[in-house]
Structure formats: structure tokens, C-alpha cells
Steps between C-alpha positions, in 0.01 A plus 500: 500500500449520127806492276624838380768470230824691537431841342865523390508159331578641156767751603783244483331250270638428153344329202611335176314505172369160393652451158358758263162514675365794693486296822777530757575254781700533821849349474398251770152343494339277761398146406251296704613153390596402855406631848160654417271196480240352729763295684692817590431767763264751339611801703865437417429505128281806546781683681746414221266633229437820698872554550574437134243761393637746756844461341383564145431145382196528274508164323361184662529172311275196550385188319188286520669218693708702745445392858489241638222405464448597137319831461552610858768760425254678271226469761723647771624774269141585412414536869803724554392714206156542652631574849794727416516606136141570396594858409836413346419242230599740224846540654564127472599263223347160577586197290389138490582195291369164388669202341603258773251265667211661684197268517445129420437367154621597152366857512695614807848521350680604183447763236150442368262790448254333737751474783651847470168685481338297779809543716507878472127515578569303818801718591297819462230358725753396766663844504177696461629679192344599170832463318868424552766727361705212356392144422760240403515170328694346788684250282507380141285195433561231240141379546346818354588685178689818573242689295226383738691593815605842378163563338335445838724767653397746230134412558533579871641844418208570268261389775659753734602233750872571449662828401823335380622147437825317553665161476720308741778247441473518120825454309620754241341344190163439661511854639543638149205292376282609790580866437417461130164334574410774747601769252262346249226526764580867559625431852864561597702255706583705807732284706680170547554339841799261496701351784835680523773516759877480536461120516250474213604714204310338213333827396837637393511246217264677264191587703605845627615592151167382358301704753702812429447466126125453551468784748371262767568546872658237724420425863742245645358254751706307753796745494606348834499149351212405735703609800833342407644847438445610858689455824274221626689201354856611574512275808259221408122464471310703760164387634195640314709581193360399163762227467399347836132487405542287184317752287606660173858530623678165507779409740673366190574861404725532805801328349847588621568657160195725529574591861855592401356735236265653756777554757723667241218727387422579864858627544461730199172633636657566841777699334230708327327567830198292401336179605523220246128538425543871434788442263311223318207736437726786398687269262179402319408868470841594358363417155272780380298248300369369832204714604451358848622229738219296653564405861315320776512584870426299813504805730521878500866478600576270206314733265693803626828319451414425139371850423820648641678349199393817320747700709789357298431388143837591351772243429857562401647302213721319750201401715312367199806302395532346847130416508520336157764266642236348730166586336440198283224248447426313822242254371215667690273605212173315561352653184775409252300224331215733403712799399741331259365645176 
């Protein structure tokens, strides 16, 4: 049977304005970094995306090299769009990014005009789209002048291939420079996508303040610290977890010190009537400067658990004080080296 979206999907949905722009985003957005590639079960990913839309999630975040293999998450998402969402494109915010490695040779990585424009052209073809709503410089690049990278983003807006542009993992000073360059091009900087969680709080040291002063939105990725802020590692490393597969999550993150933090935070979440994942998402959203929390999901059940964080977003001063006693840097920020400035 063909997919029919939940007709009541907007009745309980909420949205947050993205900085000072006219665009709003759901407080929780779905990222396709993991679990939606060619090596994954297509129908599982399809079911997750359907369920997300049925529950009021309108923003879906991709990048050129999401998979594995590279490009396959966009290909799968494009097929799901054609099968299920042909009549609902204008209800969706779809984003993609380029900056990390994508194809061999010197033109398949970085911040050059050639790479960014070619990459978005490829992404549009994979997804079967005429434009994306948001296109990001996925990371700052020391190999390309900032003016070239940001100028390419502005060019893509003028071409109509992106409605808005953003940056990811840029530090405060480089963010200010990027916003100034875009302003000179007549294109606003819509949004910044940094890593942010209870165990990775670098954005609190100047970046959130910078974004607020610029009127730029913030969508926090990895609010669950790549799964560390869930129940799965409380009793060791389960099979099929990200830590067991030697992927982006290293077993080295599972130190006794980090696990002690996680167990203590789990106790606070239990007292709040939430799972640890739900509290971790709610905690990121406690700051009104954060427009949206970007989550992944391996299954519909996992997605539902994360979205249920929205049932309790309030924290008492005492709860925040207790959380602060355990929510400190855990050495898990894979992007720290590129986001220093």
C-alpha cells in the first residue's frame, strides 16, 4: 500500500525559529549520517523516515559522503522521496553538506569552489532534487581561502541550487568572518551545525554567544555523544553497537571515568522519568539559542524514544546543578581539531 502521512502530524508538532531568519525547524531533526546507506536495510531506513514525518519531523539532514558507501544515503533518501514524499517536498527541509573526502584526488575534498559546486550538483542528482533547502560547508579548510569557500556558498544560492547556507564545525572567529563575507555577498548565514552534548560542551565557550549576536541558528549534532549518552554502554559493549564495529565511535571513549559520568547521568534521567537519551536531548534544547537537536535512529523504536524527549524539556535549577557535576568534557570530540578557531 502507498504511504499516507498522518493527517494529524502537525497538531502536536512544535517549531523553533532559526536565528533571525523566517525559517523554522522542528526541535528534533533527523540526520542520515549512519543507518541509511547502501550497507543498511533500505526498508528499515524508509520506515524511520516515514515515522519521523508522521510525528512532525520536517527536517532531514544529509551530506555527500553519508553511507556507507559514500553517496548511498542520498541515493536511498532520493528513492524514498520518490516513493513516499513526491507530494510533500514543500513540507520538508532537506539539507546536504560537503567538505570531508568524497572522491579520489585533490578535487574531492576541502573548501574549494570546484569541490563544493561539483559536490552539490552530484547530491542533487542522487536525490532527484532541483535544490536543497540548506547547503553547508561541512568543515573549515586551511587549504582554501575562506573567501573562496563562502563565496561558493553564495554562488549556489544565486544559482537557485540552495535556498539557505550554513557552516559546520567552525569556531567563533571563523564564524564571524564567514558571516561577514556572506553579508557582503547579500546572502545571510542561516545556521551553524556544531557537535554539542553533555560530554562535549565546547560551543558554550564563545560559539553560542557569537551565533546569538549574529542572529544565526544552531543545530547541534551528536547530542547523544555518538551513543555514549544512552543506556547501551551501562553494562559493557553490546554486539552491533558503534563501539563494537570500530567505526566513528572508538572503544577508547569507554573509559571508567566516562562510564562513571554516564551512570551518574543515567540516575538523574531516571529520577526525571526519562531515558538517558531523552534527557541528553532535552538538555541540549534547554538553551534557546539551539534551534534543533540532530539525532540519528537505527529503528522506529529508537526514533520514538528520542522524540519522546519533547514530553519533558524543563529542568529545575537543582537538576541542572547535578547534571553539571557530571557533564564535562569526555575527550570524544572528533571534530575539535578543525573547529578550534
